[in-house]
NUVEX-229291 format. One record per residue (C-alpha): x, y, z; residue number from 1; residue in three letters. Coordinates in Angstrom, 2 decimals, m for minus. Example, Ala and Ser with C-alpha at 12.3 -4.5 7.8 and 13.67 -1.06 7.14 Angstrom:
! NUVEX-229291
+---------+---------+---------+-------+-------+
:      xx :      yy :      zz : palum : nuvex :
+---------+---------+---------+-------+-------+
:   12.30 :   m4.50 :    7.80 :     1 :   ALA :
:   13.67 :   m1.06 :    7.14 :     2 :   SER :
+---------+---------+---------+-------+-------+
! end
This chain:
! NUVEX-229291
+---------+---------+---------+-------+-------+
:      xx :      yy :      zz : palum : nuvex :
+---------+---------+---------+-------+-------+
:   13.13 :   m3.57 :   14.21 :     1 :   MET :
:   14.68 :   m0.12 :   14.04 :     2 :   ALA :
:   14.50 :    1.79 :   10.81 :     3 :   GLY :
:   13.04 :    4.72 :    8.97 :     4 :   TYR :
:   10.32 :    5.33 :    6.45 :     5 :   GLY :
:    9.55 :    7.65 :    3.59 :     6 :   VAL :
:    6.28 :    9.54 :    3.32 :     7 :   ALA :
:    5.30 :   11.05 :    0.01 :     8 :   THR :
:    2.17 :   12.51 :   m1.46 :     9 :   TRP :
:    2.83 :   11.62 :   m5.10 :    10 :   ALA :
:    6.46 :   10.52 :   m5.23 :    11 :   GLY :
:    5.79 :    6.81 :   m5.61 :    12 :   LEU :
:    3.32 :    7.50 :   m8.42 :    13 :   GLU :
:    5.10 :   10.32 :  m10.25 :    14 :   GLU :
:    8.76 :   10.76 :   m9.29 :    15 :   ALA :
:   10.34 :    7.37 :   m8.59 :    16 :   PHE :
:    9.62 :    3.67 :   m8.17 :    17 :   THR :
:    9.98 :    1.54 :   m5.07 :    18 :   VAL :
:   13.07 :   m0.02 :   m6.67 :    19 :   GLY :
:   14.65 :    3.39 :   m7.24 :    20 :   GLU :
:   13.83 :    4.36 :   m3.65 :    21 :   LEU :
:   15.58 :    1.23 :   m2.38 :    22 :   LEU :
:   18.61 :    1.99 :   m4.56 :    23 :   ALA :
:   18.78 :    5.50 :   m3.10 :    24 :   LEU :
:   18.54 :    4.08 :    0.43 :    25 :   ALA :
:   21.42 :    1.68 :   m0.28 :    26 :   ALA :
:   23.47 :    4.50 :   m1.80 :    27 :   GLU :
:   22.85 :    6.70 :    1.24 :    28 :   ALA :
:   23.97 :    3.83 :    3.47 :    29 :   ALA :
:   27.28 :    3.70 :    1.60 :    30 :   GLY :
:   26.49 :    0.42 :   m0.10 :    31 :   GLY :
:   25.77 :   m1.21 :    3.23 :    32 :   GLN :
:   22.45 :   m2.57 :    4.39 :    33 :   HIS :
:   20.00 :    0.30 :    4.59 :    34 :   HIS :
:   17.36 :    0.62 :    7.30 :    35 :   HIS :
:   14.43 :    1.71 :    5.12 :    36 :   LEU :
:   11.49 :   m0.29 :    6.45 :    37 :   VAL :
:    8.34 :    1.61 :    5.48 :    38 :   ALA :
:    6.64 :    3.83 :    2.95 :    39 :   VAL :
:    3.59 :    6.00 :    3.48 :    40 :   GLN :
:    1.35 :    7.29 :    0.71 :    41 :   MET :
:   m2.19 :    8.61 :    0.36 :    42 :   PRO :
:   m4.72 :    5.83 :    0.02 :    43 :   VAL :
:   m8.44 :    6.26 :    0.57 :    44 :   SER :
:  m11.82 :    5.44 :   m0.83 :    45 :   LEU :
:  m11.74 :    8.85 :   m2.51 :    46 :   VAL :
:   m8.24 :    8.37 :   m3.96 :    47 :   MET :
:   m8.66 :    4.91 :   m5.48 :    48 :   MET :
:   m5.79 :    4.88 :   m7.99 :    49 :   THR :
:   m3.28 :    3.10 :   m5.71 :    50 :   PRO :
:   m5.90 :    0.52 :   m4.74 :    51 :   ILE :
:   m7.08 :   m0.03 :   m8.32 :    52 :   ALA :
:   m3.52 :   m0.49 :   m9.55 :    53 :   ARG :
:   m2.72 :   m2.87 :   m6.67 :    54 :   ALA :
:   m5.70 :   m5.05 :   m7.56 :    55 :   LEU :
:   m4.00 :   m5.65 :  m10.91 :    56 :   HIS :
:   m0.60 :   m6.28 :   m9.30 :    57 :   GLY :
:    0.80 :   m2.92 :  m10.36 :    58 :   ARG :
:    1.96 :    0.23 :   m8.64 :    59 :   GLY :
:    3.78 :    1.05 :   m5.44 :    60 :   PRO :
:    1.57 :   m0.89 :   m2.99 :    61 :   LEU :
:    2.40 :   m4.40 :   m4.26 :    62 :   PRO :
:    5.96 :   m3.33 :   m5.17 :    63 :   ALA :
:    6.61 :   m2.25 :   m1.59 :    64 :   ALA :
:    4.98 :   m5.34 :   m0.13 :    65 :   ALA :
:    6.98 :   m7.60 :   m2.48 :    66 :   ASP :
:   10.28 :   m6.32 :   m1.05 :    67 :   VAL :
:    9.10 :   m6.46 :    2.56 :    68 :   GLY :
:    8.47 :   m2.78 :    3.19 :    69 :   LEU :
:    5.67 :   m1.84 :    5.55 :    70 :   ARG :
:    3.03 :    0.21 :    3.78 :    71 :   VAL :
:    1.06 :    2.87 :    5.64 :    72 :   MET :
:   m1.80 :    4.98 :    4.36 :    73 :   ALA :
:   m2.06 :    8.70 :    4.83 :    74 :   SER :
:   m5.18 :   10.80 :    4.23 :    75 :   ALA :
:   m7.52 :    7.78 :    4.51 :    76 :   PRO :
:  m10.59 :    9.94 :    5.09 :    77 :   ALA :
:   m9.83 :   13.07 :    3.09 :    78 :   ALA :
:   m9.29 :   13.76 :   m0.61 :    79 :   PRO :
:   m6.20 :   15.44 :   m1.92 :    80 :   ARG :
+---------+---------+---------+-------+-------+
! end
């Protein structure tokens, strides 16, 4: 599957939601089907907030998974 992804350090926690990101992708595609397929964000044992929120069904990790986006972790071994 061809497509693109968005990598952000804090965007999905502080600037916009997964839903807003999808709306922007659709707008950029001119209302047609967008090709956004993945998001990347920092997730590690040192930076537990995304994991803790996901365990309660909140935050960008479950939101991205719910709409079929691939989720990739950045900085898995290093703190921010």
